[in-house]
DRENKEVO-40544 format. One record per atom (N, C-alpha, C, CB): x, y, z; residue number from 1; atom name; residue in one letter. Coordinates in steps of 0.001 Angstrom, whole numbers, plus 500000, padded with zeros to 6 digits. Glycine has a CB too. Layout:
// residues N
      u      v      w  nr atom rest
      X      Y      Z NUM   CA    A
...
//
This chain:
// residues 84
      u      v      w  nr atom rest
 908312 859566 832677   1    N    X
 909605 859596 833321   1   CA    X
 910674 859582 832234   1    C    X
 909775 858401 834304   1   CB    X
 911482 860614 832192   2    N    X
 912560 860676 831209   2   CA    X
 913701 859763 831643   2    C    X
 913063 862131 831031   2   CB    X
 914277 859100 830674   3    N    X
 915365 858177 830968   3   CA    X
 916620 858662 830255   3    C    X
 915004 856724 830538   3   CB    X
 917662 858917 831028   4    N    X
 918941 859249 830404   4   CA    X
 919802 857989 830440   4    C    X
 919653 860461 831136   4   CB    X
 920641 857824 829451   5    N    X
 921450 856605 829386   5   CA    X
 922307 856405 830632   5    C    X
 922339 856641 828161   5   CB    X
 922420 855147 831054   6    N    X
 923210 854852 832254   6   CA    X
 924668 855253 832071   6    C    X
 923119 853364 832601   6   CB    X
 925121 855321 830836   7    N    X
 926514 855703 830580   7   CA    X
 926794 857153 830935   7    C    X
 926860 855467 829128   7   CB    X
 925759 857933 831167   8    N    X
 925936 859332 831545   8   CA    X
 926005 859498 833062   8    C    X
 924800 860179 830978   8   CB    X
 925927 858427 833795   9    N    X
 925917 858484 835260   9   CA    X
 927338 858421 835824   9    C    X
 925069 857334 835835   9   CB    X
 927597 859120 836940  10    N    X
 928924 859067 837568  10   CA    X
 929342 857643 837964  10    C    X
 928943 859961 838800  10   CB    X
 928406 856838 838435  11    N    X
 928748 855473 838841  11   CA    X
 929178 854638 837641  11    C    X
 927557 854808 839544  11   CB    X
 928628 854912 836476  12    N    X
 929051 854193 835272  12   CA    X
 930506 854526 834955  12    C    X
 928137 854547 834068  12   CB    X
 930862 855796 835096  13    N    X
 932240 856202 834862  13   CA    X
 933181 855498 835845  13    C    X
 932377 857730 834984  13   CB    X
 932754 855358 837088  14    N    X
 933563 854660 838086  14   CA    X
 933703 853180 837735  14    C    X
 932943 854816 839485  14   CB    X
 932631 852574 837243  15    N    X
 932701 851177 836811  15   CA    X
 933633 851023 835609  15    C    X
 931297 850652 836463  15   CB    X
 933571 851947 834683  16    N    X
 934453 851904 833518  16   CA    X
 935916 852042 833944  16    C    X
 934081 853017 832518  16   CB    X
 936175 852908 834900  17    N    X
 937536 853077 835423  17   CA    X
 938002 851794 836106  17    C    X
 937599 854266 836416  17   CB    X
 937111 851186 836892  18    N    X
 937436 849914 837552  18   CA    X
 937751 848844 836502  18    C    X
 936259 849451 838465  18   CB    X
 936996 848829 835427  19    N    X
 937225 847851 834364  19   CA    X
 938616 848002 833767  19    C    X
 936167 847996 833270  19   CB    X
 939035 849230 833520  20    N    X
 940361 849428 832936  20   CA    X
 941463 848946 833869  20    C    X
 940575 850895 832599  20   CB    X
 941212 848985 835176  21    N    X
 942207 848519 836149  21   CA    X
 942322 846996 836173  21    C    X
 941853 849026 837540  21   CB    X
 941213 846287 835921  22    N    X
 941235 844828 836081  22   CA    X
 941082 844054 834778  22    C    X
 940152 844415 837015  22   CB    X
 940923 844721 833656  23    N    X
 940579 844015 832423  23   CA    X
 941614 842984 831986  23    C    X
 940385 845003 831326  23   CB    X
 942863 843155 832343  24    N    X
 943889 842200 831936  24   CA    X
 944161 841121 832982  24    C    X
 945162 842931 831633  24   CB    X
 943440 841138 834073  25    N    X
 943652 840159 835137  25   CA    X
 942664 839004 834984  25    C    X
 943502 840820 836530  25   CB    X
 943108 837838 835357  26    N    X
 942248 836653 835329  26   CA    X
 941425 836618 836614  26    C    X
 943091 835341 835168  26   CB    X
 940246 836046 836516  27    N    X
 939354 835955 837682  27   CA    X
 940052 835243 838835  27    C    X
 938049 835214 837314  27   CB    X
 940861 834237 838546  28    N    X
 941586 833528 839613  28   CA    X
 942469 834473 840406  28    C    X
 942436 832400 839026  28   CB    X
 943119 835416 839726  29    N    X
 943960 836397 840417  29   CA    X
 943125 837269 841351  29    C    X
 944705 837277 839400  29   CB    X
 941970 837683 840875  30    N    X
 941109 838549 841675  30   CA    X
 940641 837836 842943  30    C    X
 939900 839007 840850  30   CB    X
 940266 836555 842824  31    N    X
 939828 835804 843991  31   CA    X
 940997 835478 844913  31    C    X
 939129 834522 843561  31   CB    X
 942182 835236 844360  32    N    X
 943353 834960 845192  32   CA    X
 943708 836185 846027  32    C    X
 944556 834539 844321  32   CB    X
 943568 837363 845434  33    N    X
 943874 838603 846146  33   CA    X
 942817 838930 847195  33    C    X
 943997 839756 845161  33   CB    X
 941579 838518 846964  34    N    X
 940469 838818 847887  34   CA    X
 939482 837657 847876  34    C    X
 939751 840154 847494  34   CB    X
 939695 836650 848745  35    N    X
 938821 835468 848748  35   CA    X
 937350 835784 849033  35    C    X
 939316 834483 849771  35   CB    X
 937071 836899 849666  36    N    X
 935687 837270 849982  36   CA    X
 935083 838190 848923  36    C    X
 935625 837949 851345  36   CB    X
 935676 838190 847746  37    N    X
 935289 839101 846668  37   CA    X
 933833 838947 846247  37    C    X
 936176 838883 845476  37   CB    X
 933344 837726 846181  38    N    X
 931985 837478 845699  38   CA    X
 931448 836201 846328  38    C    X
 931954 837378 844151  38   CB    X
 930129 836067 846328  39    N    X
 929547 834825 846847  39   CA    X
 929990 833634 846004  39    C    X
 928007 834916 846875  39   CB    X
 930215 832512 846658  40    N    X
 930639 831295 845953  40   CA    X
 929416 830473 845596  40    C    X
 931627 830457 846816  40   CB    X
 928719 830907 844580  41    N    X
 927554 830177 844085  41   CA    X
 927788 829833 842630  41    C    X
 926244 831004 844258  41   CB    X
 927336 828672 842200  42    N    X
 927518 828313 840786  42   CA    X
 926899 829368 839869  42    C    X
 926895 826932 840495  42   CB    X
 927668 829794 838883  43    N    X
 927161 830759 837907  43   CA    X
 927130 832183 838399  43    C    X
 925804 830374 837491  43   CB    X
 927655 832456 839584  44    N    X
 927606 833814 840136  44   CA    X
 929019 834302 840414  44    C    X
 926751 833858 841433  44   CB    X
 929521 835119 839533  45    N    X
 930830 835733 839756  45   CA    X
 930658 837232 839583  45    C    X
 931923 835161 838771  45   CB    X
 930896 837949 840649  46    N    X
 930746 839401 840621  46   CA    X
 932127 840025 840567  46    C    X
 929951 839915 841858  46   CB    X
 932449 840626 839460  47    N    X
 933769 841218 839277  47   CA    X
 933795 842666 839763  47    C    X
 934183 841148 837806  47   CB    X
 932730 843394 839518  48    N    X
 932676 844799 839932  48   CA    X
 932321 844886 841420  48    C    X
 931639 845588 839075  48   CB    X
 932868 845863 842101  49    N    X
 932518 846059 843505  49   CA    X
 931026 846363 843667  49    C    X
 933356 847195 844108  49   CB    X
 930421 845737 844662  50    N    X
 928988 845926 844906  50   CA    X
 928613 847388 845074  50    C    X
 928565 845156 846134  50   CB    X
 929455 848164 845767  51    N    X
 929083 849558 846025  51   CA    X
 928917 850349 844720  51    C    X
 930140 850229 846915  51   CB    X
 929738 850058 843708  52    N    X
 929593 850758 842429  52   CA    X
 928304 850349 841722  52    C    X
 930801 850476 841524  52   CB    X
 927960 849074 841799  53    N    X
 926715 848610 841179  53   CA    X
 925494 849186 841895  53    C    X
 926654 847074 841188  53   CB    X
 925557 849261 843210  54    N    X
 924446 849834 843983  54   CA    X
 924292 851318 843667  54    C    X
 924673 849633 845502  54   CB    X
 925415 852016 843535  55    N    X
 925361 853442 843174  55   CA    X
 924731 853633 841800  55    C    X
 926773 854059 843195  55   CB    X
 925122 852800 840837  56    N    X
 924556 852924 839495  56   CA    X
 923052 852649 839517  56    C    X
 925260 851961 838522  56   CB    X
 922643 851625 840255  57    N    X
 921213 851307 840362  57   CA    X
 920450 852480 840961  57    C    X
 920999 850041 841219  57   CB    X
 921012 853101 841995  58    N    X
 920346 854242 842634  58   CA    X
 920280 855430 841675  58    C    X
 921084 854645 843932  58   CB    X
 921375 855691 840948  59    N    X
 921406 856816 840020  59   CA    X
 920446 856612 838850  59    C    X
 922820 857026 839499  59   CB    X
 920127 855369 838543  60    N    X
 919194 855059 837451  60   CA    X
 917763 854859 837956  60    C    X
 919656 853806 836708  60   CB    X
 917516 855120 839231  61    N    X
 916185 854960 839833  61   CA    X
 915646 853546 839627  61    C    X
 915206 855984 839240  61   CB    X
 916513 852558 839773  62    N    X
 916128 851180 839523  62   CA    X
 914973 850723 840412  62    C    X
 917315 850276 839726  62   CB    X
 915020 851066 841688  63    N    X
 913949 850629 842599  63   CA    X
 912601 851208 842173  63    C    X
 914269 851048 844051  63   CB    X
 912584 852494 841827  64    N    X
 911330 853127 841387  64   CA    X
 910817 852466 840104  64    C    X
 911539 854649 841160  64   CB    X
 911713 852179 839202  65    N    X
 911319 851529 837939  65   CA    X
 910811 850105 838169  65    C    X
 912505 851503 836962  65   CB    X
 911425 849411 839120  66    N    X
 910968 848058 839447  66   CA    X
 909545 848088 839981  66    C    X
 911905 847403 840474  66   CB    X
 909289 849033 840875  67    N    X
 907943 849163 841443  67   CA    X
 906940 849498 840346  67    C    X
 907915 850247 842544  67   CB    X
 907315 850409 839455  68    N    X
 906417 850772 838352  68   CA    X
 906151 849574 837442  68    C    X
 907013 851931 837535  68   CB    X
 907210 848816 837125  69    N    X
 907058 847659 836250  69   CA    X
 906103 846637 836873  69    C    X
 908428 847013 835968  69   CB    X
 906293 846365 838170  70    N    X
 905441 845379 838833  70   CA    X
 903996 845857 838955  70    C    X
 905993 845059 840212  70   CB    X
 903804 847185 838922  71    N    X
 902450 847741 838969  71   CA    X
 901838 847821 837568  71    C    X
 902467 849137 839617  71   CB    X
 902620 847457 836537  72    N    X
 902110 847488 835173  72   CA    X
 902104 848861 834550  72    C    X
 900745 846943 835143  72   CB    X
 902866 849794 835140  73    N    X
 902920 851161 834620  73   CA    X
 904032 851284 833577  73    C    X
 903143 852176 835769  73   CB    X
 903902 852244 832662  74    N    X
 904964 852460 831670  74   CA    X
 906268 852867 832353  74    C    X
 904542 853540 830650  74   CB    X
 907374 852308 831908  75    N    X
 908669 852633 832495  75   CA    X
 909678 853139 831482  75    C    X
 909223 851436 833185  75   CB    X
 909433 852929 830195  76    N    X
 910401 853343 829191  76   CA    X
 909682 853919 827984  76    C    X
 911294 852166 828776  76   CB    X
 910443 854462 827060  77    N    X
 909894 854947 825812  77   CA    X
 909784 853776 824859  77    C    X
 910763 856080 825212  77   CB    X
 908750 853608 824108  78    N    X
 907526 854397 824139  78   CA    X
 906692 854076 825374  78    C    X
 906709 854153 822877  78   CB    X
 905822 854976 825734  79    N    X
 905015 854809 826948  79   CA    X
 904094 853590 826789  79    C    X
 904178 856099 827239  79   CB    X
 904536 852511 827367  80    N    X
 903710 851291 827336  80   CA    X
 903999 850516 828615  80    C    X
 904007 850408 826047  80   CB    X
 903069 849701 829000  81    N    X
 903259 848898 830201  81   CA    X
 904283 847807 829943  81    C    X
 901929 848286 830665  81   CB    X
 904936 847381 831009  82    N    X
 905897 846293 830905  82   CA    X
 905170 845001 830615  82    C    X
 906730 846166 832186  82   CB    X
 905814 844162 829835  83    N    X
 905265 842845 829553  83   CA    X
 905888 841870 830531  83    C    X
 905529 842414 828073  83   CB    X
 905132 841477 831534  84    N    X
 905674 840582 832567  84   CA    X
 905378 839154 832222  84    C    X
 905102 840914 833944  84   CB    X
//
């Protein structure tokens, strides 16, 4: 399975654009503007919109790679099984 860098994906470009829009804002501002922005769990702050992250995961075939990794199949270069 050939792997192209995630930075070449359209969803990555959208995430980069989103970053430029919010990079100078404090997390408190983001939550004040949208209290439902992310789950309120210790250590879990999601700044990027979920839909962009889901798109990037889909464009990178993350689910297929996860299944391959759990099956012990090679997923990256060099062709070797994942070390779980």
